[in-house]
N, C-alpha and C positions, 0 to 999 in steps of 0.2 A: 679437497676437503679432508680434514682429519678429525675423526670423532674422538672425544675425550670422555672416557667413562669414569668420572670421579664425582660422586654425589656430594662429598664435602666441599669440593671446589664449586660445584653448582650452587650449593646453599650459600656459600660465601659471596658469589656473584649476585645472587638474588637479593641478599641482604644489603650489599653495597649499593645497589641501584634501587632499593626500596620497591622491589617488584613482588614481594611475598603477598601483599594484600590485593594484588590485581588478579591473580589466577587462583582457581580452586585447587584442592589437593589432587584431584584426578589429573588435571592439566599439568601440574608441577611434576607428577610422577612420570609423565610422558616426555618431559624435557630432556634434551641432551645438549652438551657443549660441542661446538664444532670450530675448528681453527682453519683459517685460510692463509696461504702464503702471499707475500707481496706480489702483485701482478696477476694473481689467480682470479679467474672469472667466477663469480658467485651465481649469477643467472644471466641468461641472454634473452634478448627480445624475441617474442613469439613462443617462448618456452612456457609450458604449463608448470605452475608452482604449486606443489602440494605440501609445502612447509611454510610456517611463519618464522622469519629470521629476526632476532633481536640483537642488534649490534651492541656489544658491551665493552669492546676494547678495539682501538685502532680507527682507521678512516677508510671510507669507501668512495668511489667515484661513480656517478650515475650519468650515463649519456644515451642518446637516442640516435638510431640510424634513420636517415631520411630517405625518401623514395629515390633520390638521385645517387644513392650509394654512399653519400658522405655522412658523417656523424656530427652531432652538436652536443656540447656539454650542458647538462641540466644543473647539477650541483654536486658538492662534496658533503658527506655526512659523517659525523662522529657519533659516539655513544651519547645518549641512548636513542637509537632510531630503528625503524622497522623496514623490512623488505617482505613484500607479499601480502600486505594487509588489503590494499586496494584490489588486487587480483582475486583474493579469496572472497571478498565481499561481493564482487561482481561476477565471479566465476569466469574470469577472462585470463588469457595468457599474458605474460609480462610484456609491457610496452617498451621497456628500457633495458639496457645492459648494465650490469653492476660489476665493478672490478674492485678488488682489494688494493688500496693504495700502499698500505704497508701490512705487516702481519696483523691479522684481525681475529677476534674471538666473538662468537655468536652463541646465543641460546637458540636452539632449533626445536620447533614443536610441529609435529605432524598435524595436518589440518583436521583429520578425523578425531584426533585426541581432544579437541576443544570445541569443535563446531556445534555440538549438541548442547553444550553447557555454557561456554564462555559468551556466546552471542546473546544470552539472556542475562548476563551479569553486568550490572550498571558500572562497576569499577573498571571492568575490562573495556566496555564500550566507550567510557569516558577517555581511557588511555588511547584507544584507537582513534577517536575523534581528534584528540590533541595532535596525534601523529599526522593525520590527514590534513589538518589545518596548517601545520608547519610545512607540509609538502606543497600545498596550494600556494602558500606565501612565497616559498623559495622558487617555485616554478615561475610565478609571476615576476619575481625579481630577476631571475635568470633570463627570461624572455625580454624584459626591458633592457637588461645589460647587453644582450646579444644584438638587439635591434638599434638601440639609441646611443650607445657609448662608443667612443673610439677604441681602436685596438690597444692603445697604451693603457687605458683603464681596464679593459678586459684581461690583458696579460698580467697587469699588476694584481688584479683580483685573483687570477689563477695562481700566481706565485704565492700570494698570502695564504690562499686556501690549502695549498699542499705543504706549506712551510710552517704551519702551526699544528701542534699535536692536539689531542682531545681536551687538554686543559688550557688551550690557547697560549701555550708557551712556544716561543720561536725556536726553530731548529734549522741547522744548515741543511739545505736540500740540494742534491745534485741532480741535474737533468742532462742526459746524454744528448749531444747535438743531433743525433739521428732521430730523436723523438720530436724535434721541432716541427717536422711535417705533420705529424699526428696532432700536436698541440694546435698548430695553425688551423687544421680542419675543425677541431673541437671548438675553437673560438670564432669560426666563421670567417676566416681571412686566408690570404695566400701565404705560402712559405716566404716569398720575397719580402712581403710587407712585414711579417713577423720578424724576419731577420734584421730588417732596418730598426725595428723597435728594440730588439735585443742589443744592437750596437749602441743605440741611444742610452739604454739603461746601463750598459757597461761603461760608457763614457761618463755617466753621472754617478758611478760608484754604487749603483743599486744591485748589480749582479757582476759576477766575474766569469770571464770566458778563459778556459785553460784546458789544453790537451783534449779537445773534443767534448768537453763537459761544461755545463753552466751551473754556477753556484749562486744561491741567494745570499747577498751580503748585508743589505740594509732593509730589513722588513718594516721598520718604522716608516721610512719614506715611501715604501711601496704601499703601505696602508693609507698614507695621505693621498697618494695618487689614485688609489682605488676609491677613496672618498666614501667608504661605507658600503660600496656596491660589491658584495662578495658572492661567490658561488657556494654559499653554505648557509 
């Protein structure tokens, strides 16, 4: 994590995301900007979180470690989304691990800076309720996707989720072949099964395999295959 001490930049970010009316002056004064690199872990399961993170740029991946040691994908989030709200409201440790999918930017607020005032503020509470409602919806969607849909749909959803930026614009995404084992685990399948699906997608022109990497080629058809069931 890299702190950015630039009040003008912070003000610009607040205005761009219409956050100025949600927090009082005391809370805004305690805000900082923090940048994370691609692949950097933002928080881990069972870790105590003493900050509220507001994602204002980039994309993050949320996944959960299971008792058997495996992990399962929960969702991808783009701006504007929060990390740490549920943990602070319940005074619990984090239940999921959060990783930066690409370079990300957050507004970071220490818990003590707003716990005495923001929790009494209707605008702030309405904002948090909206975030929690979104998380509940996406968690239910991810659960049904992982349990009820075939690997083809899950993998298509995964590829769409990582291949769209925060403005839902398609981008060419490279996946190293060595990561397929990790992706298979996140999607609740075996490496062998996922490898067969990759071969099917490559034959259909949806992805391209070359020199140990996998490239998304046809995001429109992948969206059709995902049929609206996305990890986001």
